[in-house]
C-alpha positions as CSV (number, residue, x, y, z in Angstrom):
1,M,24.5,-11.8,5.1
2,S,22.2,-8.9,4.3
3,G,19.8,-9.0,1.4
4,T,19.1,-6.5,-1.3
5,V,16.0,-4.3,-2.1
6,Y,15.1,-4.2,-5.8
7,G,12.9,-1.3,-6.9
8,V,11.6,-2.9,-10.1
9,G,10.0,-0.8,-12.8
10,L,7.2,-2.6,-14.5
11,G,6.5,-0.1,-17.2
12,P,3.2,1.5,-18.2
13,G,1.0,-1.6,-17.9
14,D,1.6,-4.2,-20.6
15,P,3.7,-7.0,-19.1
16,E,5.4,-7.5,-22.4
17,L,6.9,-4.0,-22.1
18,M,8.9,-5.0,-18.9
19,S,12.6,-5.4,-19.2
20,V,14.2,-8.8,-19.2
21,K,15.8,-8.0,-15.8
22,A,12.5,-6.9,-14.3
23,D,10.8,-10.0,-15.6
24,R,13.4,-12.2,-14.0
25,L,13.3,-10.5,-10.6
26,V,9.5,-10.6,-10.5
27,R,9.3,-14.3,-11.4
28,T,12.0,-15.4,-8.9
29,G,11.3,-13.0,-6.0
30,K,10.5,-14.6,-2.7
31,H,9.4,-11.4,-1.0
32,V,7.3,-9.1,-3.2
33,A,6.1,-5.7,-2.0
34,F,3.7,-3.3,-3.8
35,F,1.7,-0.2,-3.1
36,R,-2.1,-0.2,-3.3
37,K,-5.1,1.7,-2.1
38,A,-6.9,-0.1,0.8
39,G,-9.5,-2.6,-0.6
40,R,-8.0,-2.6,-4.1
41,P,-5.7,-5.1,-5.7
42,G,-3.2,-2.5,-6.8
43,H,-2.2,-1.7,-10.3
44,A,1.4,-2.9,-9.9
45,R,0.2,-6.2,-8.6
46,R,-2.3,-6.5,-11.5
47,I,0.5,-6.1,-14.0
48,V,2.4,-9.1,-12.7
49,E,-0.7,-11.4,-12.3
50,G,0.3,-14.9,-13.0
51,M,4.0,-14.1,-12.9
52,L,4.9,-14.6,-9.2
53,S,6.4,-17.8,-8.0
54,D,4.1,-20.2,-6.0
55,N,6.1,-19.5,-2.8
56,A,6.2,-15.7,-3.1
57,I,5.4,-13.9,0.1
58,E,3.4,-10.8,-0.8
59,F,3.6,-7.5,1.2
60,P,0.9,-5.1,0.2
61,M,1.6,-1.6,1.4
62,E,-1.8,0.1,1.7
63,Y,-1.9,3.9,1.7
64,P,-3.5,5.4,4.8
65,V,-4.8,8.3,2.7
66,T,-5.0,9.2,-1.0
67,T,-7.6,11.9,-1.8
68,E,-9.5,12.0,1.4
69,I,-7.4,14.9,2.8
70,P,-6.0,17.9,0.8
71,V,-2.3,17.5,0.2
72,A,-1.8,21.0,1.8
73,D,-3.1,19.7,5.1
74,P,-0.2,18.9,7.5
75,L,-2.0,15.7,8.5
76,Y,-1.6,14.4,5.0
77,N,2.2,14.5,5.2
78,E,2.2,13.2,8.8
79,M,0.1,10.1,7.8
80,L,2.2,9.3,4.7
81,S,5.5,9.9,6.5
82,A,4.5,7.4,9.2
83,F,3.2,5.0,6.6
84,Y,6.5,5.0,4.6
85,A,8.4,4.6,7.9
86,R,6.4,1.4,8.8
87,C,7.0,0.0,5.3
88,T,10.7,0.8,5.6
89,D,11.0,-0.9,9.0
90,H,9.4,-4.1,7.6
91,I,11.6,-4.2,4.6
92,C,14.7,-3.5,6.6
93,A,13.9,-6.4,9.0
94,L,13.7,-8.8,6.0
95,V,16.9,-7.5,4.5
96,A,18.7,-7.9,7.9
97,A,17.6,-11.5,8.0
98,G,19.3,-12.0,4.6
99,E,16.3,-11.8,2.4
100,D,16.0,-10.0,-0.9
101,V,12.9,-7.9,-1.4
102,V,11.4,-7.0,-4.8
103,V,9.3,-3.8,-4.7
104,L,7.0,-3.5,-7.7
105,C,6.9,0.0,-9.2
106,E,4.4,1.2,-11.8
107,G,6.2,3.0,-14.7
108,D,9.8,3.9,-13.8
109,P,10.8,3.8,-10.1
110,F,12.4,7.3,-10.2
111,F,9.7,9.1,-12.0
112,Y,6.9,10.4,-9.7
113,G,6.7,7.0,-8.0
114,S,6.0,6.0,-4.4
115,F,9.1,3.9,-4.4
116,M,11.2,7.1,-4.2
117,H,9.9,7.6,-0.7
118,L,11.2,4.2,0.4
119,Y,14.5,4.6,-1.5
120,T,15.5,7.8,0.3
121,R,14.8,6.0,3.6
122,L,16.6,2.8,2.7
123,R,19.6,3.8,0.7
124,D,21.9,4.7,3.6
125,D,21.2,1.5,5.5
126,V,20.7,-1.3,3.0
127,A,21.7,-2.3,-0.5
128,V,19.2,-1.0,-3.0
129,E,19.2,-1.6,-6.7
130,V,16.8,0.2,-9.0
131,V,15.6,-1.3,-12.3
132,P,14.5,1.4,-14.7
133,A,11.5,1.1,-17.0
134,I,9.4,2.6,-19.7
135,T,7.4,5.5,-18.4
136,G,3.6,5.9,-18.8
137,M,4.2,9.2,-20.7
138,S,6.3,7.3,-23.3
139,A,3.5,4.8,-23.8
140,A,1.1,7.7,-24.1
141,W,2.8,9.6,-26.8
142,T,3.6,6.4,-28.7
143,A,-0.1,5.6,-28.6
144,T,-0.8,8.8,-30.6
145,G,1.3,7.4,-33.5
146,E,3.4,10.7,-33.7
147,P,6.9,11.5,-32.4
148,I,6.8,13.7,-29.4
149,T,9.9,15.8,-30.1
150,W,11.8,17.0,-33.2
151,G,15.2,18.6,-33.5
152,D,15.8,21.1,-30.6
153,D,12.3,20.8,-29.2
154,I,12.1,21.3,-25.4
155,L,9.9,18.7,-23.7
156,T,8.0,20.0,-20.6
157,V,6.3,17.7,-18.1
158,L,3.6,19.3,-15.8
159,M,1.3,18.1,-13.1
160,G,-2.4,18.9,-13.5
161,T,-2.5,19.7,-9.8
162,L,-0.6,23.0,-10.4
163,P,-2.4,26.4,-10.4
164,V,-3.9,27.3,-13.8
165,T,-1.6,30.4,-14.2
166,T,1.5,28.2,-13.5
167,L,0.3,25.7,-16.1
168,S,-0.5,28.2,-18.8
169,T,2.8,30.0,-18.4
170,A,4.8,26.8,-18.6
171,M,2.7,25.5,-21.5
172,E,3.2,28.7,-23.5
173,R,7.0,28.3,-23.2
174,A,7.1,24.5,-24.1
175,D,7.6,23.1,-27.5
176,A,6.4,19.6,-26.6
177,L,4.2,19.0,-23.6
178,V,3.1,16.2,-21.2
179,V,0.5,16.8,-18.5
180,M,0.1,14.1,-15.8
181,K,-2.1,13.8,-12.7
182,I,-5.2,15.1,-14.4
183,G,-8.2,13.5,-12.9
184,R,-10.7,16.1,-11.7
185,H,-8.3,18.9,-12.8
186,L,-9.2,18.4,-16.5
187,P,-11.2,21.7,-16.8
188,K,-8.2,23.6,-15.4
189,V,-5.8,21.8,-17.8
190,R,-8.1,22.5,-20.7
191,S,-8.3,26.2,-19.8
192,A,-4.5,26.5,-19.4
193,L,-3.9,24.9,-22.8
194,E,-6.4,27.2,-24.4
195,A,-4.7,30.2,-22.8
196,A,-1.4,29.0,-24.1
197,G,-2.7,28.5,-27.6
198,K,-2.1,24.7,-27.6
199,L,-5.6,23.2,-27.0
200,E,-6.1,22.4,-30.7
201,R,-2.9,20.3,-30.7
202,A,-3.6,18.5,-27.4
203,W,-4.4,14.7,-27.1
204,L,-5.9,12.9,-24.2
205,I,-4.6,9.3,-23.8
206,Q,-6.3,7.1,-21.2
207,H,-4.9,3.8,-20.0
208,A,-1.9,3.9,-22.3
209,A,-0.5,0.4,-23.0
210,M,-3.4,-1.2,-21.0
211,A,-6.7,-2.8,-21.8
212,G,-9.1,-0.1,-22.8
213,Q,-6.6,2.4,-24.2
214,T,-8.1,5.4,-25.9
215,V,-6.5,8.3,-27.8
216,T,-8.7,11.4,-28.3
217,P,-8.2,15.0,-29.4
218,L,-8.7,16.9,-26.1
219,R,-11.1,19.4,-27.8
220,E,-13.5,16.4,-28.4
221,V,-13.5,15.2,-24.8
222,S,-16.6,16.0,-22.8
223,G,-16.9,15.8,-19.0
224,D,-14.8,17.3,-16.2
225,V,-13.1,14.2,-14.8
226,T,-10.8,11.7,-16.4
227,P,-9.4,8.4,-15.1
228,Y,-6.3,8.2,-12.9
229,F,-4.2,6.7,-15.8
230,S,-4.7,9.7,-18.2
231,I,-2.1,11.8,-19.8
232,V,-2.3,14.9,-22.1
233,V,0.2,15.2,-24.8
234,V,1.1,18.1,-27.2
235,H,3.6,17.1,-29.9
236,G,6.6,19.3,-30.7
237,Q,6.9,20.8,-34.2
238,G,10.6,21.5,-34.2
239,R,13.4,21.3,-36.7
240,R,13.6,18.3,-39.1
241,P,15.4,17.6,-42.4
């Protein structure tokens, strides 16, 4: 008999925000895989600290590259493609031996997550079940204490890695806005928001639903770099009764 791969969404960081199903799979999983940067424990693994069974066999999948090479460099894709292929081979071997594998996924597995690269390589050959979860952006806008959308508001999600003109054009058209992957792109995101006339309504949320969560109007934020777990939110102002 073949096993099943479970892509388990852990939510934004607080273990209490995991679904009942995710909690059960994490606590009972024999083979538990998770992504991490070399030399780091990995955020997904940190979320489930103290939850794994005593006999769980961990499989840390360490990225060969993160920010050391520009994403436009062909070598970047080559290294990551080979990395995902190795991880897929290891997981497939476990499944062929009849073992289930739980893959820990930060946020939701199908929302800008590394698991998607495994999923597309696995789904035609083995049984894969995806367990959805609360996204980091949901935790971010909830942390502001204000609804993100009203009535017919259009919500737009952007990556801070995009060119400033692309950002500003999309921001101008959006009613409600979420910007992810900010990091060292904060000055560019700030400039694009200003050009779109939305800087005064923008909030920067760091470490949403985690220890050390902060919620700050973006206009009050100094510095040009923000932590990896940072999201900018602009609330919609649409129709309401």
